[in-house]
C-alpha positions as CSV (number, residue, x, y, z in Angstrom):
1,M,107.4,-28.4,89.1
2,T,107.6,-31.8,87.4
3,S,106.8,-33.7,90.5
4,S,104.0,-36.2,90.3
5,R,100.6,-35.6,92.0
6,I,100.2,-36.8,95.6
7,D,99.2,-40.3,96.1
8,N,96.4,-39.9,98.6
9,R,97.0,-43.5,99.9
10,L,100.2,-42.2,101.5
11,T,98.7,-39.2,103.3
12,R,95.5,-40.3,104.8
13,R,92.5,-38.1,105.7
14,C,91.4,-37.9,109.3
15,L,89.2,-40.8,110.4
16,L,85.8,-39.6,111.8
17,R,84.8,-41.0,115.1
18,S,81.1,-41.0,115.0
19,T,79.7,-41.4,111.5
20,A,78.9,-44.6,109.8
21,T,81.4,-43.8,107.0
22,G,84.1,-43.3,109.6
23,L,83.3,-46.6,111.3
24,A,83.4,-48.4,108.1
25,A,86.7,-46.9,107.2
26,V,88.2,-48.1,110.5
27,A,86.9,-51.5,109.9
28,S,88.3,-51.8,106.4
29,G,91.6,-50.0,107.1
30,L,90.9,-47.4,104.4
31,A,91.2,-43.7,104.7
32,V,88.2,-41.4,104.6
33,R,88.3,-38.0,103.0
34,L,87.0,-35.2,105.2
35,P,84.1,-33.1,104.1
36,S,85.4,-30.4,101.7
37,G,86.8,-27.4,103.5
38,A,83.8,-25.1,102.8
39,R,81.2,-27.7,104.1
40,A,83.3,-28.5,107.1
41,A,83.8,-24.9,107.9
42,E,80.1,-24.1,107.5
43,A,79.3,-26.7,110.2
44,S,82.1,-25.7,112.6
45,Q,83.3,-22.2,112.0
46,P,81.9,-18.8,113.0
47,S,81.1,-16.4,110.2
48,R,84.3,-14.4,110.9
49,K,87.4,-16.0,109.6
50,P,90.0,-16.8,112.3
51,N,93.4,-15.3,112.5
52,F,96.5,-17.5,112.6
53,V,99.7,-17.0,114.5
54,I,102.6,-19.4,114.4
55,I,105.3,-18.9,117.0
56,I,108.3,-21.1,116.1
57,A,111.4,-21.7,118.1
58,D,114.9,-22.4,116.7
59,D,116.5,-25.8,117.6
60,M,114.4,-26.9,120.7
61,T,114.0,-30.6,121.5
62,Y,110.4,-31.6,122.1
63,H,110.9,-32.9,125.6
64,D,112.6,-29.7,126.9
65,V,109.3,-28.0,127.9
66,G,107.6,-28.1,131.3
67,C,104.3,-29.2,129.9
68,W,106.0,-32.1,128.2
69,G,107.2,-33.5,131.5
70,N,110.6,-31.7,131.9
71,K,110.9,-31.0,135.7
72,D,113.9,-28.8,135.4
73,V,113.3,-26.2,132.6
74,R,111.1,-23.2,133.5
75,T,108.5,-22.5,130.8
76,P,105.5,-20.9,132.5
77,N,104.1,-19.2,129.3
78,L,104.2,-22.4,127.3
79,D,102.7,-24.3,130.2
80,R,99.9,-21.8,130.5
81,L,99.2,-22.0,126.8
82,A,99.0,-25.7,127.0
83,A,96.5,-25.4,129.9
84,Q,94.4,-23.1,127.7
85,G,94.6,-25.2,124.6
86,M,95.8,-28.5,123.2
87,R,99.2,-30.3,123.2
88,L,99.8,-32.0,119.9
89,V,102.1,-34.7,121.1
90,N,102.7,-36.5,117.8
91,M,103.6,-33.6,115.6
92,F,106.7,-34.2,113.5
93,T,109.0,-32.1,111.2
94,P,109.9,-33.8,107.9
95,A,113.5,-32.8,108.3
96,P,115.8,-32.1,111.4
97,M,117.4,-28.9,110.0
98,C,116.1,-25.4,109.8
99,A,115.7,-24.6,106.1
100,P,114.1,-27.8,105.0
101,C,111.7,-28.0,107.9
102,R,110.6,-24.4,107.6
103,Q,110.1,-24.5,103.9
104,A,108.0,-27.7,104.3
105,L,105.9,-25.9,107.0
106,Y,105.2,-22.9,104.7
107,T,104.6,-24.8,101.5
108,G,102.8,-27.9,102.6
109,L,105.2,-30.0,100.6
110,F,107.8,-32.5,101.8
111,P,111.5,-31.5,101.3
112,V,112.6,-33.5,98.3
113,R,109.4,-32.7,96.4
114,N,109.6,-29.0,97.0
115,G,113.4,-29.0,96.3
116,A,114.6,-27.8,99.7
117,H,115.9,-31.0,101.3
118,P,119.5,-29.8,102.1
119,N,120.2,-27.0,104.6
120,H,120.6,-23.4,103.2
121,S,118.4,-24.5,100.3
122,R,115.7,-23.1,98.1
123,V,112.5,-24.5,96.8
124,Y,111.9,-25.1,93.1
125,D,110.8,-22.1,91.1
126,G,107.1,-21.8,91.1
127,V,106.5,-23.5,94.4
128,K,103.8,-21.6,96.4
129,S,103.6,-21.0,100.1
130,M,101.3,-19.6,102.8
131,P,100.9,-16.1,101.3
132,H,99.9,-17.5,97.9
133,H,97.2,-19.6,99.4
134,L,95.8,-17.3,102.1
135,R,95.8,-13.9,100.4
136,P,93.1,-14.9,97.9
137,L,91.0,-15.6,101.0
138,G,91.4,-12.1,102.2
139,Y,94.3,-12.6,104.6
140,R,97.3,-10.4,105.4
141,V,100.2,-12.7,105.7
142,G,103.4,-11.6,107.5
143,L,106.6,-12.9,109.1
144,V,108.8,-11.4,111.7
145,G,112.1,-12.9,112.5
146,K,114.1,-15.8,111.0
147,T,113.5,-16.6,107.3
148,H,115.9,-19.3,106.0
149,F,114.0,-19.8,102.8
150,G,114.1,-18.9,99.2
151,P,113.6,-17.8,96.5
152,R,111.8,-14.6,97.4
153,E,109.0,-15.2,94.9
154,S,108.0,-18.4,96.6
155,F,107.8,-16.8,100.0
156,P,106.2,-13.3,99.5
157,F,105.5,-12.7,103.2
158,E,104.9,-9.2,104.3
159,H,107.8,-8.3,106.7
160,P,106.5,-5.8,109.3
161,A,110.1,-5.4,110.6
162,A,111.4,-4.2,107.2
163,G,114.7,-2.5,107.1
164,A,116.7,-5.2,109.0
165,G,118.7,-6.4,106.1
166,K,118.1,-9.0,103.4
167,A,115.9,-11.0,105.7
168,A,113.3,-8.3,105.8
169,K,112.9,-8.7,102.1
170,G,112.2,-12.4,102.5
171,E,115.5,-14.0,101.5
172,G,119.0,-14.2,102.7
173,E,120.9,-15.8,105.5
174,T,123.2,-13.1,106.7
175,R,123.1,-12.9,110.5
176,A,126.5,-13.5,112.0
177,G,125.5,-14.0,115.6
178,K,122.9,-13.3,118.2
179,T,122.9,-10.3,120.4
180,A,124.2,-11.1,123.8
181,K,123.8,-9.2,127.1
182,G,125.1,-5.7,126.9
183,G,124.4,-5.4,123.2
184,K,127.5,-7.2,122.1
185,K,127.4,-9.7,119.3
186,A,128.3,-13.2,120.2
187,K,130.1,-15.3,117.6
188,R,128.2,-18.4,116.7
189,A,129.8,-21.7,117.5
190,Q,131.0,-23.7,114.6
191,G,128.1,-24.9,112.7
192,D,126.5,-21.4,112.5
193,E,123.7,-21.8,110.1
194,S,123.9,-18.0,109.3
195,D,120.2,-17.9,109.9
196,A,118.7,-14.6,108.8
197,G,116.5,-12.6,111.1
198,G,114.4,-9.6,110.4
199,A,114.6,-7.1,113.3
200,S,117.6,-8.9,114.7
201,A,115.5,-12.1,114.5
202,I,112.9,-10.5,116.7
203,A,115.5,-8.6,118.6
204,G,116.4,-11.7,120.6
205,A,113.6,-12.3,119.7
206,V,110.7,-10.1,120.7
207,G,112.5,-6.9,121.6
208,S,110.9,-3.5,121.6
209,G,111.2,-2.8,117.9
210,A,109.9,-6.1,116.8
211,A,107.2,-6.2,119.4
212,G,106.0,-2.9,118.0
213,A,106.0,-4.3,114.5
214,I,104.1,-7.3,115.6
215,R,101.6,-5.1,117.4
216,S,101.1,-2.8,114.5
217,F,100.6,-5.7,112.0
218,I,98.0,-7.4,114.2
219,A,96.1,-4.2,115.0
220,R,96.3,-2.5,111.6
221,D,92.9,-3.6,110.3
222,K,90.7,-5.4,112.7
223,D,88.2,-6.3,110.0
224,Q,90.8,-8.1,107.9
225,P,92.0,-11.6,109.0
226,F,95.7,-12.1,109.3
227,C,98.3,-14.8,109.4
228,L,101.6,-14.0,111.2
229,V,104.7,-16.1,111.7
230,V,106.8,-15.1,114.6
231,A,110.1,-16.9,114.0
232,S,112.5,-16.7,117.0
233,N,116.2,-17.4,117.0
234,E,116.0,-19.0,120.4
235,P,117.3,-21.4,121.7
236,H,119.7,-21.9,118.8
237,G,123.3,-21.9,119.9
238,P,125.4,-20.3,121.1
239,W,123.5,-20.5,124.3
240,N,124.4,-17.1,125.6
241,L,121.0,-15.5,126.5
242,G,119.2,-15.9,129.7
243,D,120.6,-16.5,133.2
244,A,122.2,-20.0,133.3
245,T,123.1,-19.5,137.0
246,V,119.5,-20.3,138.0
247,Y,120.2,-23.9,137.0
248,D,122.5,-26.0,139.1
249,P,124.2,-28.3,136.5
250,A,124.7,-30.9,139.2
251,K,121.0,-31.2,139.9
252,L,119.8,-31.4,136.3
253,T,118.2,-34.6,135.0
254,L,119.9,-35.7,131.8
255,P,117.9,-37.3,128.9
256,P,119.0,-41.0,128.7
257,Y,120.8,-40.5,125.4
258,L,123.2,-37.9,126.8
259,V,126.6,-38.9,128.3
260,D,127.0,-37.4,131.8
261,T,130.1,-35.1,131.8
262,P,130.6,-31.7,133.4
263,E,130.6,-30.2,129.9
264,T,127.2,-31.8,129.2
265,R,125.7,-30.4,132.4
266,R,127.0,-26.9,131.9
267,A,125.8,-26.8,128.3
268,L,122.3,-28.1,129.4
269,A,122.1,-25.3,132.0
270,A,122.9,-22.7,129.4
271,Y,120.5,-24.2,126.9
272,Y,117.6,-24.3,129.4
273,A,118.3,-20.6,130.2
274,E,117.8,-19.7,126.6
275,I,114.6,-21.8,126.4
276,E,113.4,-19.4,129.1
277,V,114.1,-16.5,126.7
278,F,111.9,-18.2,124.1
279,D,109.2,-18.8,126.6
280,R,109.1,-15.1,127.5
281,Q,108.8,-14.3,123.8
282,V,105.7,-16.5,123.6
283,G,104.2,-14.6,126.6
284,Q,104.9,-11.3,124.9
285,V,103.1,-12.3,121.7
286,M,100.1,-13.6,123.7
287,S,100.0,-10.3,125.6
288,I,99.9,-8.4,122.3
289,L,97.0,-10.5,121.1
290,D,95.1,-9.8,124.3
291,Q,95.9,-6.1,124.2
292,T,94.7,-5.8,120.6
293,G,91.5,-7.7,121.3
294,Q,92.4,-10.5,118.8
295,A,93.1,-13.4,121.2
296,D,89.6,-14.9,121.1
297,N,89.5,-15.2,117.3
298,T,93.1,-16.4,116.8
299,L,94.4,-19.9,116.4
300,V,97.9,-19.8,117.9
301,L,100.3,-22.6,117.1
302,V,103.6,-22.8,119.0
303,L,106.2,-25.1,117.5
304,S,109.6,-26.2,118.8
305,E,110.9,-26.4,115.2
306,Q,113.3,-29.5,115.5
307,G,115.7,-31.0,117.9
308,S,118.5,-28.9,119.4
309,G,122.2,-29.3,118.4
310,W,123.0,-32.1,120.8
311,P,124.3,-35.5,119.6
312,H,121.4,-37.8,118.7
313,C,119.1,-34.8,118.2
314,K,119.3,-32.3,115.3
315,W,120.7,-33.8,112.1
316,T,119.3,-37.2,113.0
317,L,115.9,-38.9,112.5
318,Y,115.5,-40.0,116.1
319,D,112.5,-38.5,117.8
320,A,114.8,-36.1,119.6
321,G,115.5,-34.7,116.1
322,I,112.1,-34.7,114.4
323,R,109.4,-34.8,117.1
324,V,107.9,-31.4,117.9
325,A,106.5,-29.8,121.0
326,A,103.4,-28.3,119.5
327,V,100.7,-26.4,121.4
328,A,97.5,-25.0,119.8
329,R,95.2,-22.4,121.4
330,W,91.9,-21.4,119.9
331,P,89.3,-20.2,122.4
332,G,85.9,-21.7,121.9
333,R,87.2,-24.2,119.4
334,V,90.1,-26.1,121.1
335,K,89.3,-27.7,124.4
336,P,91.5,-26.3,127.2
337,G,93.9,-28.7,128.8
338,S,93.4,-31.3,126.1
339,T,95.9,-33.6,124.3
340,S,95.8,-35.0,120.7
341,Q,97.7,-38.2,120.1
342,A,97.1,-38.0,116.3
343,L,100.1,-38.3,114.1
344,M,100.7,-35.1,112.1
345,Q,103.5,-33.2,110.3
346,Y,104.5,-29.7,109.5
347,V,103.2,-30.1,105.9
348,D,99.7,-30.5,107.5
349,V,99.7,-27.0,109.0
350,L,98.9,-25.1,105.8
351,P,96.0,-27.3,104.8
352,T,94.6,-27.0,108.4
353,F,94.7,-23.2,108.1
354,L,93.0,-23.3,104.8
355,A,90.2,-25.6,106.1
356,A,89.8,-23.4,109.2
357,A,89.4,-20.4,106.8
358,G,86.6,-22.2,104.9
359,A,88.6,-23.2,101.8
360,N,89.4,-26.5,100.2
361,P,93.1,-27.4,100.6
362,P,94.6,-28.1,97.1
363,D,94.9,-31.8,96.3
364,D,98.5,-31.4,95.2
365,L,99.7,-30.6,98.7
366,D,101.5,-33.3,100.6
367,G,99.8,-32.2,103.8
368,R,96.3,-32.9,105.0
369,S,94.1,-30.9,107.4
370,F,94.1,-31.9,111.1
371,L,91.3,-29.4,111.8
372,D,89.0,-32.2,113.1
373,A,91.7,-33.3,115.5
374,L,92.0,-29.8,116.9
375,T,88.3,-29.4,117.5
376,G,88.0,-32.9,119.0
377,R,86.0,-34.5,116.2
378,A,88.7,-37.0,115.2
379,D,91.5,-38.7,117.0
380,R,93.5,-39.9,114.0
381,C,95.0,-38.0,111.0
382,R,97.9,-40.0,109.6
383,E,98.9,-43.6,109.9
384,T,102.6,-42.8,109.3
385,V,105.0,-39.9,109.3
386,F,108.1,-39.5,107.1
387,A,111.3,-37.6,107.4
388,V,114.6,-37.0,105.5
389,Q,118.1,-35.9,106.5
390,T,120.5,-34.6,103.9
391,S,123.9,-34.2,105.4
392,R,125.7,-33.2,102.2
393,G,126.5,-29.5,102.3
394,I,126.2,-29.0,106.1
395,I,129.2,-27.6,107.9
396,N,131.8,-30.3,108.7
397,G,129.4,-32.7,107.1
398,P,130.2,-35.9,105.1
399,E,130.2,-36.0,101.4
400,A,127.0,-37.9,101.6
401,Y,125.1,-39.5,104.5
402,G,121.5,-39.4,103.6
403,I,118.9,-40.8,106.1
404,R,115.2,-41.6,105.5
405,C,112.6,-42.8,108.0
406,V,109.0,-43.8,108.4
407,R,107.3,-44.0,111.8
408,D,103.9,-45.1,112.9
409,A,102.3,-44.9,116.4
410,R,104.6,-47.7,117.6
411,Y,107.6,-48.5,115.3
412,K,110.2,-46.5,113.5
413,Y,112.2,-47.7,110.5
414,I,115.4,-45.7,109.7
415,L,117.3,-46.2,106.4
416,N,120.9,-45.0,106.4
417,L,121.8,-44.6,102.7
418,N,125.6,-44.5,103.1
419,H,126.1,-46.4,106.3
420,D,129.6,-47.5,105.4
421,A,130.8,-43.9,105.9
422,Q,131.3,-42.2,109.3
423,F,128.5,-39.8,110.2
424,Q,129.9,-36.4,111.0
425,N,128.8,-32.8,111.6
426,V,129.9,-29.8,113.6
427,V,129.0,-31.6,116.9
428,L,132.2,-33.6,116.6
429,K,134.3,-30.4,116.8
430,G,132.8,-29.2,120.1
431,D,134.0,-29.6,123.6
432,L,130.9,-31.4,124.6
433,F,131.4,-34.4,122.2
434,K,135.1,-34.4,122.9
435,S,134.2,-34.9,126.6
436,W,132.2,-37.9,125.6
437,Q,135.1,-39.3,123.6
438,A,137.4,-38.8,126.6
439,K,135.1,-40.6,128.9
440,A,134.8,-43.4,126.4
441,A,138.5,-43.6,126.1
442,A,138.7,-43.9,129.9
443,G,136.7,-47.0,129.8
444,D,133.1,-45.9,130.3
445,T,130.9,-48.4,128.4
446,F,127.9,-46.1,128.0
447,A,130.0,-43.3,126.7
448,R,131.6,-45.7,124.3
449,S,128.3,-46.9,123.1
450,Q,126.8,-43.4,122.5
451,V,129.9,-42.2,120.7
452,D,130.1,-45.3,118.5
453,R,126.4,-45.3,117.6
454,Y,126.5,-41.6,116.7
455,L,129.5,-42.1,114.3
456,R,128.8,-45.5,112.9
457,R,125.3,-46.7,112.1
458,P,123.9,-49.8,110.4
459,A,122.1,-49.8,107.1
460,V,118.8,-50.2,108.9
461,E,117.7,-49.2,112.4
462,F,114.4,-50.2,113.9
463,Y,112.9,-49.1,117.2
464,D,109.8,-49.8,119.3
465,I,108.9,-46.3,120.3
466,Q,106.3,-47.4,122.9
467,S,108.7,-49.4,124.9
468,D,111.8,-47.4,124.0
469,P,110.9,-43.8,123.5
470,H,114.5,-42.5,123.3
471,E,115.5,-45.2,120.8
472,M,118.3,-46.7,122.7
473,K,117.8,-50.4,121.6
474,D,118.0,-51.1,117.9
475,L,115.7,-54.0,117.0
476,S,116.7,-54.3,113.3
477,A,118.0,-57.9,113.9
478,E,115.0,-59.0,116.0
479,P,113.5,-62.0,114.1
480,S,110.0,-61.6,115.6
481,L,109.7,-58.1,114.1
482,E,110.6,-59.0,110.5
483,A,107.0,-58.6,109.3
484,E,106.8,-55.1,110.8
485,R,110.1,-54.1,109.2
486,K,109.0,-55.3,105.8
487,R,105.7,-53.4,106.2
488,L,107.3,-50.1,107.1
489,R,110.1,-50.5,104.5
490,A,107.4,-51.0,101.8
491,Q,105.7,-47.8,102.9
492,L,109.0,-45.9,102.9
493,D,110.0,-47.1,99.5
494,A,106.5,-46.1,98.1
495,W,106.8,-42.7,99.7
496,M,110.3,-42.1,98.3
497,K,109.1,-43.0,94.8
498,Q,106.1,-40.8,95.0
499,Q,108.3,-37.9,96.2
500,G,110.8,-38.4,93.4
501,D,113.5,-39.3,96.0
502,R,116.2,-41.4,94.3
503,G,118.0,-42.1,97.6
504,A,121.8,-41.9,97.2
505,A,121.5,-40.1,93.8
506,T,119.3,-37.4,95.3
507,E,121.8,-37.0,98.1
508,M,124.7,-36.5,95.7
509,G,122.8,-33.8,93.9
510,A,121.9,-31.9,97.1
511,K,124.4,-29.0,96.6
512,E,122.5,-28.0,93.4
513,R,119.5,-27.1,95.7
514,Q,121.6,-24.9,98.0
515,K,121.5,-21.2,97.6
516,K,123.9,-19.6,95.2
C-alpha cells in the first residue's frame, strides 16, 4: 500500500485512570500510549493465551436489543450475555454497509485507507487481516458464515464449513436468498447485497451442520488458542425467519425517526422476529463454548454490525446507522453487568485481541487497543470516532453521494459531499417508504419532514447527541455552536487527509474498488 503511516494524534491511546502519567495527560489534553502489549499482558493476563470469538449480526440497529432498553424485542441470550459481561455502549462501525465495515473490522484499517470503502468491495493487494496477525502468535483463525470480503489472499481464514460454495474459500458474494421456513429459498428484497455465506450463512445461521463445524473447530485442539468469527445473516432482510405473530404491530413502540404507518409496524414486527433468530444463534454458540470447556478462557464479542435497512439507519451516518450494540464477555477479566462509555471503533478490535494475546499491535494500524477499557483500568480510549458512506455503486444508488462524519462524546459533524443531489437507495422502492410518502402527501407534517430530510440534506449537519440522541434537530445553523463545528470540521479534514480521502474525487473512483 502507498498509504501514509498513521498519525497517532488522530487515534489516541487509552487514558489511564490512576497513574501520574495518566493524570498529567488528562490535565494537558494529550494522549498517553499504553504500556506495550507484552508488558501490559504480563501484568494482566494469565499464562494461557485467551481464545477469541466474534459473533456478528447482519444489519441490526444498536437500540433493537433488550439490554439496550428496547422493551418490545425479545433477546434473552444477548441480555444474559450482557449480565455476564460488559456493554460497550459507544462502539461504532466506520461504515454503515456490510463489506466496508467487516473489512475494517478484520484489518484494523479504516475503509478508504484499506481500499474497501464502497459496498461489494475489496481491499488493496497486500493488506493483512486477523489471520496474518494472530497465526504467528500460535492461533487457529477461522470464520463460519458470511464473508463479504476480498481478495482471498488478504483474508486467509480457515473455513470450518468448507464445501458451501465460494464463500467457504473466503471470497465471493453468491447467496441469492435466505432459507425460509420449510426449506424454501426466499427471494431477497430489492437491495440484495448478495452476501455470501459458508454453510448457508450458518444455516440460518447456526443450523446443525454449521453448529457441528463450530464445535469441531473449537474442540479440535484444546492446547492451541483459537479465534473464530461466527458471521450470521440475521436479521438482514427479507425478514422471513422467526415468528412475527408473537409481536402485535399495534403495540410496538416506534423509534422517533420512523413514520407511523401500518407498513412500518408490520415490518418492525417481522424484523424483531428475525432478531430473535439471531439471539438464539448467540445462545447456541455460547452453549458450544460451555460444552467444550472453553467458555472461561474465551473473550466473546457480540456485534450488531451496523444499522438495519430502515430509512435513516443503514446507508447513513446517523447513530442508527453506525452505532453498534456490542457486548463483551470474558470470565474473570471483564466485570459482570458492567458498562463502558469509552468511544471505540471496529478498527480497534484487532489491536485489542493482539494486546490480550500478549503482542504489540503494529503501529501502522488505524485501530488502538481498548483492552484496558474491557478490564476496567481505563474509561477513555478515543476522543473521536469517524465514519464514511460511499453511495456510488450501491443498488439504486446515486452516481455520487459521499458522506463523512466525525463524532465525539457529545457532538456529531456530518459532511454531505454532494448535497445538491437527491440521496437515494433501494429503500425508496419499498412499500414502507412509499407509505411514508403517501402519508406526507396526505398532509402529515412529520411524515413530510422525515421524507424530505432523507432525500435532501444540507452540506453540513450538526447534532447534539446528548440532548438529541436520535438526531432529529439539525444545529448546523446555530450561532452558539460555531466554535464546536469548526473544531470538529478541522479534525474531520485532518483525518480525511491522513486517510488519503480526497472527498468527491474518492467517491467518483469508488467503482474501481468494487469486485470484478
